ZADO-1210 file (C-alpha; in nm, 4 decimals, padded with zeros to 6 digits):
<atoms>
<atom x="00.0005" y="00.0094" z="00.0078" code="MET" pos="1"/>
<atom x="00.1698" y="00.3140" z="-00.1138" code="LYS" pos="2"/>
<atom x="00.0310" y="00.6784" z="-00.1167" code="TYR" pos="3"/>
<atom x="00.2132" y="01.0143" z="-00.1107" code="SER" pos="4"/>
<atom x="00.1572" y="01.3751" z="-00.1429" code="MET" pos="5"/>
<atom x="00.4340" y="01.5956" z="-00.2323" code="ARG" pos="6"/>
<atom x="00.5184" y="01.9046" z="-00.4164" code="ARG" pos="7"/>
<atom x="00.6171" y="01.8938" z="-00.7793" code="GLY" pos="8"/>
<atom x="00.9247" y="02.1040" z="-00.8181" code="GLY" pos="9"/>
<atom x="01.0629" y="02.4526" z="-00.7665" code="PRO" pos="10"/>
<atom x="00.8119" y="02.7061" z="-00.6177" code="HIS" pos="11"/>
<atom x="00.7611" y="03.0096" z="-00.7961" code="TRP" pos="12"/>
<atom x="00.5243" y="03.2998" z="-00.7085" code="ALA" pos="13"/>
<atom x="00.4136" y="03.6090" z="-00.9157" code="THR" pos="14"/>
<atom x="00.2569" y="03.9407" z="-00.8052" code="LYS" pos="15"/>
<atom x="00.0320" y="04.1963" z="-00.9648" code="SER" pos="16"/>
<atom x="-00.0461" y="04.5531" z="-00.8472" code="VAL" pos="17"/>
<atom x="-00.4087" y="04.6782" z="-00.9014" code="VAL" pos="18"/>
<atom x="-00.4801" y="05.0449" z="-00.8297" code="ALA" pos="19"/>
<atom x="-00.8450" y="05.2046" z="-00.7964" code="ALA" pos="20"/>
<atom x="-01.0006" y="05.5078" z="-00.6567" code="GLY" pos="21"/>
<atom x="-01.2659" y="05.7816" z="-00.6783" code="LEU" pos="22"/>
<atom x="-01.1310" y="06.1052" z="-00.8042" code="LEU" pos="23"/>
<atom x="-01.2782" y="06.4474" z="-00.8641" code="LEU" pos="24"/>
<atom x="-01.1516" y="06.6950" z="-01.1210" code="ALA" pos="25"/>
<atom x="-01.0680" y="07.0655" z="-00.9648" code="PRO" pos="26"/>
<atom x="-01.3629" y="07.2253" z="-01.1416" code="SER" pos="27"/>
<atom x="-01.5934" y="06.9791" z="-00.9744" code="VAL" pos="28"/>
<atom x="-01.4405" y="07.0262" z="-00.6330" code="ALA" pos="29"/>
<atom x="-01.4672" y="07.3845" z="-00.6451" code="ALA" pos="30"/>
<atom x="-01.8346" y="07.3579" z="-00.7453" code="ALA" pos="31"/>
<atom x="-01.9154" y="07.1558" z="-00.4437" code="GLN" pos="32"/>
<atom x="-01.8011" y="07.4208" z="-00.1567" code="THR" pos="33"/>
<atom x="-02.0005" y="07.4556" z="00.1604" code="ALA" pos="34"/>
<atom x="-02.3098" y="07.6846" z="00.1177" code="PRO" pos="35"/>
<atom x="-02.3033" y="08.0314" z="00.2657" code="PRO" pos="36"/>
<atom x="-02.4159" y="08.0880" z="00.6211" code="THR" pos="37"/>
<atom x="-02.7186" y="08.3181" z="00.7163" code="PRO" pos="38"/>
<atom x="-02.4898" y="08.6111" z="00.8075" code="ASP" pos="39"/>
<atom x="-02.2845" y="08.6057" z="00.4814" code="ALA" pos="40"/>
<atom x="-02.4384" y="08.8213" z="00.1926" code="PRO" pos="41"/>
<atom x="-02.5685" y="08.6270" z="-00.1079" code="ALA" pos="42"/>
<atom x="-02.3587" y="08.6473" z="-00.4020" code="ALA" pos="43"/>
<atom x="-02.4341" y="08.8701" z="-00.6963" code="ALA" pos="44"/>
<atom x="-02.5850" y="08.7258" z="-01.0139" code="PRO" pos="45"/>
<atom x="-02.3507" y="08.6440" z="-01.2974" code="VAL" pos="46"/>
<atom x="-02.4589" y="08.7020" z="-01.6378" code="GLU" pos="47"/>
<atom x="-02.4318" y="08.3885" z="-01.8707" code="PRO" pos="48"/>
<atom x="-02.1148" y="08.3894" z="-02.1016" code="THR" pos="49"/>
<atom x="-02.1231" y="08.2500" z="-02.4497" code="PRO" pos="50"/>
<atom x="-02.0102" y="07.8966" z="-02.4768" code="ALA" pos="51"/>
<atom x="-01.6494" y="07.8332" z="-02.5276" code="THR" pos="52"/>
<atom x="-01.4802" y="07.5146" z="-02.6084" code="PRO" pos="53"/>
<atom x="-01.4019" y="07.2836" z="-02.3263" code="PRO" pos="54"/>
<atom x="-01.0612" y="07.2904" z="-02.1720" code="PRO" pos="55"/>
<atom x="-00.8238" y="07.0347" z="-02.2430" code="ALA" pos="56"/>
<atom x="-00.8333" y="06.7504" z="-01.9959" code="PRO" pos="57"/>
<atom x="-00.6244" y="06.7640" z="-01.6951" code="VAL" pos="58"/>
<atom x="-00.5074" y="06.4983" z="-01.4733" code="ALA" pos="59"/>
<atom x="-00.7412" y="06.4000" z="-01.1918" code="PRO" pos="60"/>
<atom x="-00.6684" y="06.5155" z="-00.8463" code="ALA" pos="61"/>
<atom x="-00.7980" y="06.3690" z="-00.5130" code="PRO" pos="62"/>
<atom x="-01.0779" y="06.5593" z="-00.3449" code="ALA" pos="63"/>
<atom x="-00.9509" y="06.7871" z="-00.0754" code="PRO" pos="64"/>
<atom x="-01.0407" y="06.7056" z="00.2686" code="ALA" pos="65"/>
<atom x="-01.2699" y="07.0105" z="00.3203" code="SER" pos="66"/>
<atom x="-01.4821" y="06.8793" z="00.0134" code="VAL" pos="67"/>
<atom x="-01.5128" y="06.5258" z="00.1752" code="ALA" pos="68"/>
<atom x="-01.6195" y="06.6750" z="00.5040" code="ALA" pos="69"/>
<atom x="-01.8890" y="06.8936" z="00.3409" code="ALA" pos="70"/>
<atom x="-01.9930" y="06.5977" z="00.1360" code="ASN" pos="71"/>
<atom x="-02.0043" y="06.2783" z="00.3331" code="PRO" pos="72"/>
<atom x="-02.0865" y="06.0800" z="00.0113" code="ALA" pos="73"/>
<atom x="-01.7567" y="06.1632" z="-00.1135" code="ILE" pos="74"/>
<atom x="-01.4757" y="05.9599" z="00.0478" code="PRO" pos="75"/>
<atom x="-01.1567" y="06.1291" z="00.1426" code="ALA" pos="76"/>
<atom x="-00.8565" y="05.9797" z="-00.0857" code="LEU" pos="77"/>
<atom x="-00.4804" y="05.9867" z="00.0068" code="PRO" pos="78"/>
<atom x="-00.2835" y="06.1869" z="-00.2099" code="SER" pos="79"/>
<atom x="-00.0825" y="05.8952" z="-00.3331" code="VAL" pos="80"/>
<atom x="00.0633" y="05.9136" z="-00.6771" code="ALA" pos="81"/>
<atom x="00.0007" y="05.5949" z="-00.8931" code="PRO" pos="82"/>
<atom x="00.2794" y="05.3486" z="-00.8933" code="PRO" pos="83"/>
<atom x="00.5256" y="05.3686" z="-01.1828" code="PRO" pos="84"/>
<atom x="00.5180" y="05.1083" z="-01.4453" code="ALA" pos="85"/>
<atom x="00.7640" y="04.8272" z="-01.3722" code="PRO" pos="86"/>
<atom x="01.0671" y="04.8277" z="-01.5667" code="THR" pos="87"/>
<atom x="01.1430" y="04.4678" z="-01.4980" code="SER" pos="88"/>
<atom x="00.9664" y="04.1544" z="-01.3506" code="ALA" pos="89"/>
<atom x="00.9483" y="04.1286" z="-00.9549" code="PRO" pos="90"/>
<atom x="01.2324" y="03.9508" z="-00.8021" code="ALA" pos="91"/>
<atom x="01.0330" y="03.6486" z="-00.6937" code="ASP" pos="92"/>
<atom x="00.8693" y="03.5979" z="-01.0574" code="GLU" pos="93"/>
<atom x="01.0515" y="03.3200" z="-01.2605" code="PRO" pos="94"/>
<atom x="01.2825" y="03.4406" z="-01.5181" code="THR" pos="95"/>
<atom x="01.3424" y="03.1210" z="-01.6892" code="ALA" pos="96"/>
<atom x="01.1531" y="02.7970" z="-01.7517" code="ALA" pos="97"/>
<atom x="01.1207" y="02.5412" z="-01.4561" code="VAL" pos="98"/>
<atom x="01.3733" y="02.2558" z="-01.5175" code="PRO" pos="99"/>
<atom x="01.2205" y="01.9523" z="-01.6465" code="PHE" pos="100"/>
<atom x="00.8684" y="02.0824" z="-01.6523" code="ALA" pos="101"/>
<atom x="00.8190" y="02.0863" z="-02.0195" code="PHE" pos="102"/>
<atom x="00.6946" y="01.7183" z="-02.0328" code="ALA" pos="103"/>
<atom x="00.5569" y="01.4499" z="-01.8295" code="ASP" pos="104"/>
<atom x="00.8498" y="01.2233" z="-01.7216" code="PHE" pos="105"/>
<atom x="00.6326" y="00.9778" z="-01.5122" code="GLY" pos="106"/>
<atom x="00.7176" y="00.6848" z="-01.7548" code="TRP" pos="107"/>
<atom x="01.0779" y="00.6985" z="-01.6181" code="MET" pos="108"/>
<atom x="01.1686" y="00.4484" z="-01.3260" code="ASN" pos="109"/>
<atom x="01.2405" y="00.6447" z="-01.0076" code="GLY" pos="110"/>
<atom x="01.0228" y="00.9531" z="-01.1001" code="GLN" pos="111"/>
<atom x="00.6849" y="01.0555" z="-00.9161" code="SER" pos="112"/>
<atom x="00.3980" y="00.9983" z="-01.1218" code="ARG" pos="113"/>
<atom x="00.1871" y="01.2496" z="-00.9289" code="GLN" pos="114"/>
<atom x="00.0013" y="01.5193" z="-01.1065" code="THR" pos="115"/>
<atom x="-00.1660" y="01.6851" z="-00.8164" code="GLU" pos="116"/>
<atom x="00.0085" y="01.8298" z="-00.4991" code="PHE" pos="117"/>
<atom x="-00.2603" y="01.9318" z="-00.2213" code="PRO" pos="118"/>
<atom x="00.0050" y="02.0022" z="00.0225" code="LEU" pos="119"/>
<atom x="00.1858" y="02.2560" z="-00.1964" code="ASP" pos="120"/>
<atom x="00.2061" y="02.6060" z="-00.0283" code="GLY" pos="121"/>
<atom x="00.3899" y="02.9265" z="-00.0493" code="LYS" pos="122"/>
<atom x="00.6319" y="02.8560" z="00.2147" code="VAL" pos="123"/>
<atom x="00.6114" y="02.4977" z="00.3011" code="VAL" pos="124"/>
<atom x="00.5149" y="02.2065" z="00.0787" code="SER" pos="125"/>
<atom x="00.4201" y="01.9042" z="00.2789" code="GLY" pos="126"/>
<atom x="00.4845" y="01.5439" z="00.1971" code="MET" pos="127"/>
<atom x="00.3441" y="01.2230" z="00.3409" code="PHE" pos="128"/>
<atom x="00.4359" y="00.8640" z="00.2148" code="THR" pos="129"/>
<atom x="00.3800" y="00.5340" z="00.3554" code="ILE" pos="130"/>
<atom x="00.5101" y="00.1889" z="00.2081" code="ASP" pos="131"/>
<atom x="00.3814" y="-00.1248" z="00.3861" code="SER" pos="132"/>
<atom x="00.3388" y="-00.4854" z="00.2631" code="GLY" pos="133"/>
<atom x="00.3763" y="-00.8550" z="00.3049" code="TYR" pos="134"/>
<atom x="00.6921" y="-01.0366" z="00.1793" code="ASN" pos="135"/>
<atom x="00.7314" y="-01.4218" z="00.1658" code="LEU" pos="136"/>
<atom x="01.1007" y="-01.5742" z="00.1398" code="GLU" pos="137"/>
<atom x="01.0629" y="-01.9022" z="-00.0232" code="PHE" pos="138"/>
<atom x="01.3354" y="-02.0432" z="00.1572" code="SER" pos="139"/>
<atom x="01.1315" y="-01.9975" z="00.4805" code="ASN" pos="140"/>
<atom x="01.4061" y="-01.8633" z="00.7137" code="PRO" pos="141"/>
<atom x="01.3220" y="-01.9797" z="01.0705" code="ARG" pos="142"/>
<atom x="01.3737" y="-01.6340" z="01.2304" code="ASP" pos="143"/>
<atom x="01.1990" y="-01.4455" z="00.9248" code="HIS" pos="144"/>
<atom x="01.4999" y="-01.2529" z="00.8182" code="THR" pos="145"/>
<atom x="01.5358" y="-01.1767" z="00.4608" code="ILE" pos="146"/>
<atom x="01.9045" y="-01.1193" z="00.3446" code="VAL" pos="147"/>
<atom x="02.0184" y="-00.9328" z="00.0470" code="GLY" pos="148"/>
<atom x="01.7305" y="-00.6858" z="00.0086" code="SER" pos="149"/>
<atom x="01.7194" y="-00.3306" z="00.1161" code="THR" pos="150"/>
<atom x="01.3433" y="-00.2947" z="00.0336" code="ALA" pos="151"/>
<atom x="01.2315" y="-00.6039" z="00.2156" code="ALA" pos="152"/>
<atom x="01.3584" y="-00.7079" z="00.5585" code="GLY" pos="153"/>
<atom x="01.1313" y="-00.9707" z="00.7363" code="ARG" pos="154"/>
<atom x="00.9414" y="-01.2701" z="00.5658" code="SER" pos="155"/>
<atom x="00.5837" y="-01.3913" z="00.6139" code="ASN" pos="156"/>
<atom x="00.5042" y="-01.0804" z="00.8160" code="GLU" pos="157"/>
<atom x="00.3137" y="-00.7473" z="00.7380" code="LEU" pos="158"/>
<atom x="00.5444" y="-00.4603" z="00.8070" code="GLN" pos="159"/>
<atom x="00.5824" y="-00.0936" z="00.7454" code="ILE" pos="160"/>
<atom x="00.8952" y="-00.0468" z="00.5360" code="THR" pos="161"/>
<atom x="00.8971" y="00.3247" z="00.5339" code="HIS" pos="162"/>
<atom x="00.6748" y="00.6058" z="00.6839" code="LEU" pos="163"/>
<atom x="00.7929" y="00.9531" z="00.5648" code="GLY" pos="164"/>
<atom x="00.6652" y="01.2738" z="00.7058" code="ILE" pos="165"/>
<atom x="00.8266" y="01.6260" z="00.6014" code="GLY" pos="166"/>
<atom x="00.8437" y="01.8435" z="00.3115" code="GLY" pos="167"/>
<atom x="01.0153" y="02.1486" z="00.1612" code="ASP" pos="168"/>
<atom x="01.0551" y="02.4955" z="00.2850" code="PHE" pos="169"/>
<atom x="01.1195" y="02.7692" z="00.0299" code="HIS" pos="170"/>
<atom x="01.1076" y="03.1452" z="00.0994" code="TRP" pos="171"/>
<atom x="01.2695" y="03.3668" z="-00.1652" code="LYS" pos="172"/>
<atom x="01.6303" y="03.2178" z="-00.2189" code="GLY" pos="173"/>
<atom x="01.6290" y="03.0069" z="00.1239" code="ALA" pos="174"/>
<atom x="01.5210" y="02.6293" z="00.0634" code="ARG" pos="175"/>
<atom x="01.5465" y="02.3016" z="00.2692" code="GLY" pos="176"/>
<atom x="01.3946" y="01.9678" z="00.2990" code="ARG" pos="177"/>
<atom x="01.3394" y="01.7256" z="00.5791" code="ILE" pos="178"/>
<atom x="01.1854" y="01.3817" z="00.5525" code="MET" pos="179"/>
<atom x="01.1666" y="01.1260" z="00.8312" code="THR" pos="180"/>
<atom x="01.2818" y="00.7650" z="00.7885" code="GLN" pos="181"/>
<atom x="01.0362" y="00.5676" z="01.0065" code="LEU" pos="182"/>
<atom x="00.9694" y="00.1903" z="00.9851" code="GLY" pos="183"/>
<atom x="01.2049" y="-00.0872" z="00.8976" code="MET" pos="184"/>
<atom x="01.4295" y="00.1658" z="00.6657" code="TYR" pos="185"/>
<atom x="01.5583" y="00.3214" z="01.0130" code="SER" pos="186"/>
<atom x="01.7538" y="00.0119" z="01.0727" code="THR" pos="187"/>
<atom x="01.7839" y="-00.1331" z="00.7242" code="MET" pos="188"/>
<atom x="01.9652" y="00.1581" z="00.5715" code="THR" pos="189"/>
<atom x="02.2232" y="00.2300" z="00.8496" code="PRO" pos="190"/>
<atom x="02.3318" y="-00.1370" z="00.8535" code="ARG" pos="191"/>
<atom x="02.5037" y="-00.0983" z="00.5314" code="ASN" pos="192"/>
<atom x="02.7249" y="00.1933" z="00.6455" code="ASP" pos="193"/>
<atom x="03.0483" y="00.1275" z="00.8420" code="GLY" pos="194"/>
<atom x="03.1559" y="00.4672" z="00.9145" code="SER" pos="195"/>
<atom x="03.0063" y="00.5141" z="01.2538" code="PRO" pos="196"/>
<atom x="03.2574" y="00.2335" z="01.3614" code="GLY" pos="197"/>
<atom x="03.5332" y="00.5044" z="01.3530" code="ARG" pos="198"/>
<atom x="03.5364" y="00.7134" z="01.6639" code="GLY" pos="199"/>
<atom x="03.2832" y="00.7999" z="01.9017" code="GLN" pos="200"/>
<atom x="02.9322" y="00.9540" z="01.8887" code="TRP" pos="201"/>
<atom x="02.6968" y="00.7036" z="01.7185" code="ASN" pos="202"/>
<atom x="02.6164" y="00.8591" z="01.3796" code="LEU" pos="203"/>
<atom x="02.3944" y="00.5425" z="01.3044" code="ALA" pos="204"/>
<atom x="02.1545" y="00.6425" z="01.5828" code="ASP" pos="205"/>
<atom x="02.2101" y="01.0193" z="01.5203" code="ALA" pos="206"/>
<atom x="02.0751" y="01.0035" z="01.1575" code="TYR" pos="207"/>
<atom x="01.8799" y="00.6938" z="01.1429" code="LYS" pos="208"/>
<atom x="01.5297" y="00.8544" z="01.1403" code="TYR" pos="209"/>
<atom x="01.6427" y="01.1147" z="00.8559" code="ILE" pos="210"/>
<atom x="01.5854" y="01.0145" z="00.5035" code="THR" pos="211"/>
<atom x="01.6539" y="01.3626" z="00.3808" code="GLU" pos="212"/>
<atom x="01.7809" y="01.6613" z="00.5675" code="GLY" pos="213"/>
<atom x="01.9377" y="01.9653" z="00.4097" code="TYR" pos="214"/>
<atom x="01.9347" y="02.3498" z="00.3868" code="GLY" pos="215"/>
<atom x="02.0642" y="02.5760" z="00.1125" code="GLY" pos="216"/>
<atom x="02.0040" y="02.8699" z="-00.1176" code="TYR" pos="217"/>
<atom x="01.8675" y="02.8945" z="-00.4716" code="HIS" pos="218"/>
<atom x="02.0520" y="03.1556" z="-00.6935" code="PHE" pos="219"/>
<atom x="01.8412" y="03.2950" z="-00.9907" code="ASP" pos="220"/>
<atom x="02.1134" y="03.2358" z="-01.2535" code="VAL" pos="221"/>
<atom x="02.0635" y="03.0654" z="-01.5836" code="MET" pos="222"/>
<atom x="01.7705" y="02.8223" z="-01.5049" code="ASN" pos="223"/>
<atom x="01.8741" y="02.8245" z="-01.1320" code="GLY" pos="224"/>
<atom x="02.1640" y="02.7129" z="-00.9437" code="ILE" pos="225"/>
<atom x="02.0989" y="02.5202" z="-00.5873" code="ASN" pos="226"/>
<atom x="02.3829" y="02.4902" z="-00.3337" code="VAL" pos="227"/>
<atom x="02.2682" y="02.2483" z="-00.0381" code="ASP" pos="228"/>
<atom x="02.4343" y="02.1059" z="00.2583" code="ALA" pos="229"/>
<atom x="02.2907" y="01.7919" z="00.4572" code="GLY" pos="230"/>
<atom x="02.1928" y="01.4447" z="00.3734" code="ILE" pos="231"/>
<atom x="02.0510" y="01.3591" z="00.0324" code="PHE" pos="232"/>
<atom x="01.9419" y="01.0657" z="-00.1669" code="LEU" pos="233"/>
<atom x="02.1992" y="00.9203" z="-00.4032" code="SER" pos="234"/>
<atom x="02.2212" y="01.0150" z="-00.7611" code="TYR" pos="235"/>
<atom x="02.3570" y="00.6769" z="-00.8623" code="VAL" pos="236"/>
<atom x="02.1177" y="00.4248" z="-01.0402" code="GLY" pos="237"/>
<atom x="01.7616" y="00.4760" z="-01.1831" code="LEU" pos="238"/>
<atom x="01.5696" y="00.3415" z="-00.8805" code="ASP" pos="239"/>
<atom x="01.4291" y="00.5786" z="-00.6179" code="SER" pos="240"/>
<atom x="01.4683" y="00.5178" z="-00.2506" code="TYR" pos="241"/>
<atom x="01.0901" y="00.5845" z="-00.2125" code="TYR" pos="242"/>
<atom x="00.9620" y="00.2599" z="-00.3670" code="ASN" pos="243"/>
<atom x="00.6244" y="00.4404" z="-00.4758" code="TYR" pos="244"/>
<atom x="00.8153" y="00.6112" z="-00.7532" code="GLU" pos="245"/>
<atom x="00.9619" y="00.2951" z="-00.8876" code="ASN" pos="246"/>
<atom x="00.7846" y="00.0451" z="-01.1393" code="TRP" pos="247"/>
<atom x="00.8976" y="-00.2523" z="-00.9448" code="GLN" pos="248"/>
<atom x="00.8808" y="-00.3150" z="-00.5591" code="ASP" pos="249"/>
<atom x="01.2058" y="-00.5015" z="-00.5611" code="GLN" pos="250"/>
<atom x="01.5050" y="-00.4079" z="-00.7547" code="ALA" pos="251"/>
<atom x="01.7759" y="-00.6206" z="-00.8621" code="SER" pos="252"/>
<atom x="02.0542" y="-00.7175" z="-00.6123" code="TYR" pos="253"/>
<atom x="02.3061" y="-00.4889" z="-00.7410" code="VAL" pos="254"/>
<atom x="02.0688" y="-00.2056" z="-00.7503" code="SER" pos="255"/>
<atom x="01.9106" y="-00.2663" z="-00.4201" code="SER" pos="256"/>
<atom x="02.2560" y="-00.2413" z="-00.2839" code="ASN" pos="257"/>
<atom x="02.3382" y="00.0702" z="-00.4600" code="THR" pos="258"/>
<atom x="02.4080" y="00.3772" z="-00.2271" code="PRO" pos="259"/>
<atom x="02.0814" y="00.5333" z="-00.1150" code="TRP" pos="260"/>
<atom x="02.2028" y="00.8493" z="00.0647" code="PHE" pos="261"/>
<atom x="02.5124" y="01.0865" z="00.0573" code="PHE" pos="262"/>
<atom x="02.6066" y="01.3277" z="00.3366" code="ASN" pos="263"/>
<atom x="02.7797" y="01.6359" z="00.2304" code="GLY" pos="264"/>
<atom x="02.7545" y="01.9437" z="-00.0094" code="VAL" pos="265"/>
<atom x="02.5747" y="01.9146" z="-00.3414" code="ARG" pos="266"/>
<atom x="02.5429" y="02.1979" z="-00.6070" code="THR" pos="267"/>
<atom x="02.2759" y="02.1797" z="-00.8732" code="GLN" pos="268"/>
<atom x="02.3244" y="02.3734" z="-01.2004" code="ILE" pos="269"/>
<atom x="02.0649" y="02.4039" z="-01.4681" code="PHE" pos="270"/>
<atom x="02.2031" y="02.5706" z="-01.7685" code="PRO" pos="271"/>
<atom x="01.8627" y="02.5102" z="-01.9535" code="SER" pos="272"/>
<atom x="01.5170" y="02.3631" z="-01.8472" code="ASP" pos="273"/>
<atom x="01.6510" y="02.0203" z="-02.0192" code="LYS" pos="274"/>
<atom x="01.9909" y="01.9900" z="-01.8638" code="LEU" pos="275"/>
<atom x="02.1128" y="01.9333" z="-01.4979" code="LYS" pos="276"/>
<atom x="02.4531" y="01.9150" z="-01.3833" code="VAL" pos="277"/>
<atom x="02.5321" y="01.8003" z="-01.0285" code="GLU" pos="278"/>
<atom x="02.8506" y="01.8338" z="-00.8296" code="LEU" pos="279"/>
<atom x="02.9054" y="01.6482" z="-00.5066" code="TRP" pos="280"/>
<atom x="03.1614" y="01.6709" z="-00.2139" code="LEU" pos="281"/>
<atom x="03.0568" y="01.4096" z="00.0550" code="ILE" pos="282"/>
<atom x="03.1844" y="01.2020" z="00.3441" code="ASN" pos="283"/>
<atom x="03.1901" y="00.8822" z="00.1453" code="GLY" pos="284"/>
<atom x="02.9754" y="00.6292" z="-00.0661" code="TRP" pos="285"/>
<atom x="02.6606" y="00.5820" z="00.1420" code="GLN" pos="286"/>
<atom x="02.8313" y="00.6739" z="00.4631" code="SER" pos="287"/>
<atom x="02.7406" y="00.9147" z="00.7547" code="TYR" pos="288"/>
<atom x="03.1065" y="00.9891" z="00.8203" code="GLY" pos="289"/>
<atom x="03.4511" y="00.9527" z="00.6433" code="GLU" pos="290"/>
<atom x="03.6288" y="00.6020" z="00.6324" code="PHE" pos="291"/>
<atom x="03.9752" y="00.7637" z="00.6164" code="ASN" pos="292"/>
<atom x="04.0953" y="01.1149" z="00.5538" code="GLU" pos="293"/>
<atom x="03.9763" y="01.1654" z="00.1915" code="GLN" pos="294"/>
<atom x="03.6173" y="01.2707" z="00.1086" code="PRO" pos="295"/>
<atom x="03.4399" y="01.1425" z="-00.1938" code="GLY" pos="296"/>
<atom x="03.3839" y="01.3423" z="-00.5317" code="ILE" pos="297"/>
<atom x="03.0884" y="01.2848" z="-00.7497" code="GLY" pos="298"/>
<atom x="02.9039" y="01.4200" z="-01.0542" code="THR" pos="299"/>
<atom x="02.5936" y="01.3668" z="-01.2536" code="GLN" pos="300"/>
<atom x="02.4664" y="01.5019" z="-01.5834" code="LEU" pos="301"/>
<atom x="02.0994" y="01.4468" z="-01.6647" code="ASN" pos="302"/>
<atom x="01.9896" y="01.5743" z="-02.0128" code="TRP" pos="303"/>
<atom x="01.6244" y="01.5455" z="-02.1326" code="ARG" pos="304"/>
<atom x="01.6165" y="01.6800" z="-02.4848" code="PRO" pos="305"/>
<atom x="01.2496" y="01.6064" z="-02.5128" code="ASN" pos="306"/>
<atom x="00.9656" y="01.4107" z="-02.3460" code="GLY" pos="307"/>
<atom x="01.0902" y="01.0716" z="-02.4775" code="ASP" pos="308"/>
<atom x="01.4378" y="01.0497" z="-02.4239" code="VAL" pos="309"/>
<atom x="01.6759" y="01.0729" z="-02.1051" code="GLY" pos="310"/>
<atom x="02.0323" y="01.0487" z="-02.0907" code="LEU" pos="311"/>
<atom x="02.2127" y="01.0113" z="-01.7209" code="VAL" pos="312"/>
<atom x="02.5853" y="01.0042" z="-01.6844" code="LEU" pos="313"/>
<atom x="02.7256" y="00.9854" z="-01.3342" code="SER" pos="314"/>
<atom x="03.0721" y="00.9288" z="-01.1693" code="GLY" pos="315"/>
<atom x="03.2351" y="00.8827" z="-00.8159" code="TYR" pos="316"/>
<atom x="03.5903" y="00.8767" z="-00.6924" code="PHE" pos="317"/>
<atom x="03.6666" y="00.7995" z="-00.3161" code="GLY" pos="318"/>
<atom x="03.8586" y="00.5928" z="-00.0607" code="GLY" pos="319"/>
<atom x="03.5800" y="00.4252" z="00.1318" code="ASP" pos="320"/>
<atom x="03.7475" y="00.1237" z="00.2770" code="THR" pos="321"/>
<atom x="03.7855" y="00.1428" z="00.6329" code="MET" pos="322"/>
<atom x="04.1410" y="00.0808" z="00.7596" code="GLY" pos="323"/>
<atom x="04.2713" y="00.0915" z="00.4271" code="ASN" pos="324"/>
<atom x="04.3442" y="00.4473" z="00.3119" code="PRO" pos="325"/>
<atom x="04.5391" y="00.3478" z="00.0071" code="LYS" pos="326"/>
<atom x="04.2585" y="00.1818" z="-00.1576" code="ARG" pos="327"/>
<atom x="04.0885" y="00.4066" z="-00.4148" code="LYS" pos="328"/>
<atom x="03.7829" y="00.3415" z="-00.6262" code="ARG" pos="329"/>
<atom x="03.6311" y="00.5001" z="-00.9201" code="PHE" pos="330"/>
<atom x="03.2756" y="00.3981" z="-01.0299" code="HIS" pos="331"/>
<atom x="03.0642" y="00.5264" z="-01.3271" code="THR" pos="332"/>
<atom x="02.6947" y="00.4626" z="-01.3995" code="ASP" pos="333"/>
<atom x="02.5470" y="00.5493" z="-01.7292" code="ASN" pos="334"/>
<atom x="02.1931" y="00.5078" z="-01.8534" code="SER" pos="335"/>
<atom x="01.9903" y="00.5813" z="-02.1555" code="LEU" pos="336"/>
<atom x="01.6113" y="00.5972" z="-02.1239" code="LEU" pos="337"/>
<atom x="01.3668" y="00.5998" z="-02.4056" code="GLY" pos="338"/>
<atom x="00.9719" y="00.5847" z="-02.4529" code="LYS" pos="339"/>
<atom x="00.8317" y="00.4301" z="-02.7498" code="TYR" pos="340"/>
<atom x="00.4746" y="00.3816" z="-02.6816" code="VAL" pos="341"/>
<atom x="00.2460" y="00.6602" z="-02.5350" code="ASP" pos="342"/>
<atom x="-00.1255" y="00.6078" z="-02.6204" code="SER" pos="343"/>
<atom x="-00.4156" y="00.6473" z="-02.3843" code="SER" pos="344"/>
<atom x="-00.6559" y="00.4763" z="-02.6380" code="ASP" pos="345"/>
<atom x="-00.4771" y="00.1250" z="-02.6519" code="SER" pos="346"/>
<atom x="-00.4520" y="-00.1300" z="-02.3886" code="PHE" pos="347"/>
<atom x="-00.0654" y="-00.0845" z="-02.3669" code="LEU" pos="348"/>
<atom x="-00.0737" y="00.2640" z="-02.2826" code="SER" pos="349"/>
<atom x="00.3019" y="00.3306" z="-02.2303" code="LYS" pos="350"/>
<atom x="00.6309" y="00.1458" z="-02.2920" code="ALA" pos="351"/>
<atom x="00.9801" y="00.2341" z="-02.2477" code="ALA" pos="352"/>
<atom x="01.3123" y="00.0857" z="-02.2125" code="PHE" pos="353"/>
<atom x="01.6452" y="00.1602" z="-02.0244" code="SER" pos="354"/>
<atom x="02.0102" y="00.0748" z="-02.0959" code="LEU" pos="355"/>
<atom x="02.2852" y="00.0809" z="-01.8370" code="THR" pos="356"/>
<atom x="02.6426" y="00.0795" z="-01.8814" code="VAL" pos="357"/>
<atom x="02.8508" y="00.0683" z="-01.5614" code="SER" pos="358"/>
<atom x="03.2272" y="00.0386" z="-01.4987" code="ALA" pos="359"/>
<atom x="03.4755" y="00.0772" z="-01.2201" code="GLY" pos="360"/>
<atom x="03.8340" y="00.0380" z="-01.1066" code="SER" pos="361"/>
<atom x="04.0231" y="00.0636" z="-00.7919" code="GLU" pos="362"/>
<atom x="04.3966" y="00.1222" z="-00.6901" code="ARG" pos="363"/>
<atom x="04.5426" y="-00.0457" z="-00.3806" code="ARG" pos="364"/>
</atoms>
């Protein structure tokens, strides 16, 4: 059973200015002066004069306070000049297209297929997701433990795999995200990280309930640049850590043990709405801390030239073997995705393929 409510991308806001008022021309205001008192002499009659052409129109002016006092039906208006015409878009208006919003990419594995986001707000966009289910291991382990999977931990039982509550915070350029990691993920994910075994202060317990937690800033350059620091979901592979975004519930053994999270600093650069470049400086490959004295370095290029094709190129270099600082590893993961059927009128509404080529090396 899976359900989620989340926001659908960068939050933009627009502003509009509307001016309205009731104005009186000076000639009308002069005619509406207070009537003479009984002690005042009456004004002498004035002979009519020949008709003259109407004067050129003048800019309207607000009614004087004395006129408003003598005529309660005429409201007093502040003497405020109308706002000048804007010469440029307001600061919080989008100056470029939202990245990857030009098409529906729900056909891709690891992408959300939601189209409505009821918890999206101006400052906070909430998210709630739950993944619960029943798993059966055909080997019938006596202690009900399933080995080799990071998506299913126990056999012949109903369990909550992941319960996430959180959301995104966005105000002007400031941004952040927090998502909980409740359920079995809170113990299944940290078990794959050996970095807390180095030194004191138990990192596995400190971060075990956090799936994503970071803060940063959005720079309005090109189509946007995001700089964030904290814990992020990994950029490696095509599967999402949140199973409701995948087309399968159990990934392959290699994909299931792909790093799900990185801890460090991430920079996202969007040269256009079809291209994203990510740069990472992290503690290590799926690790809360550093195994040795060298941080990990990673990068990803995600290009979607149209709504039917996607290209993902990623690479990582680090020294993440505890107790062996001389061992250096390099890994690259590259995928081509394509959609070749998209018809709402047929039984087979969508069909797509993915081709992944991975390579790696190490030096001891």
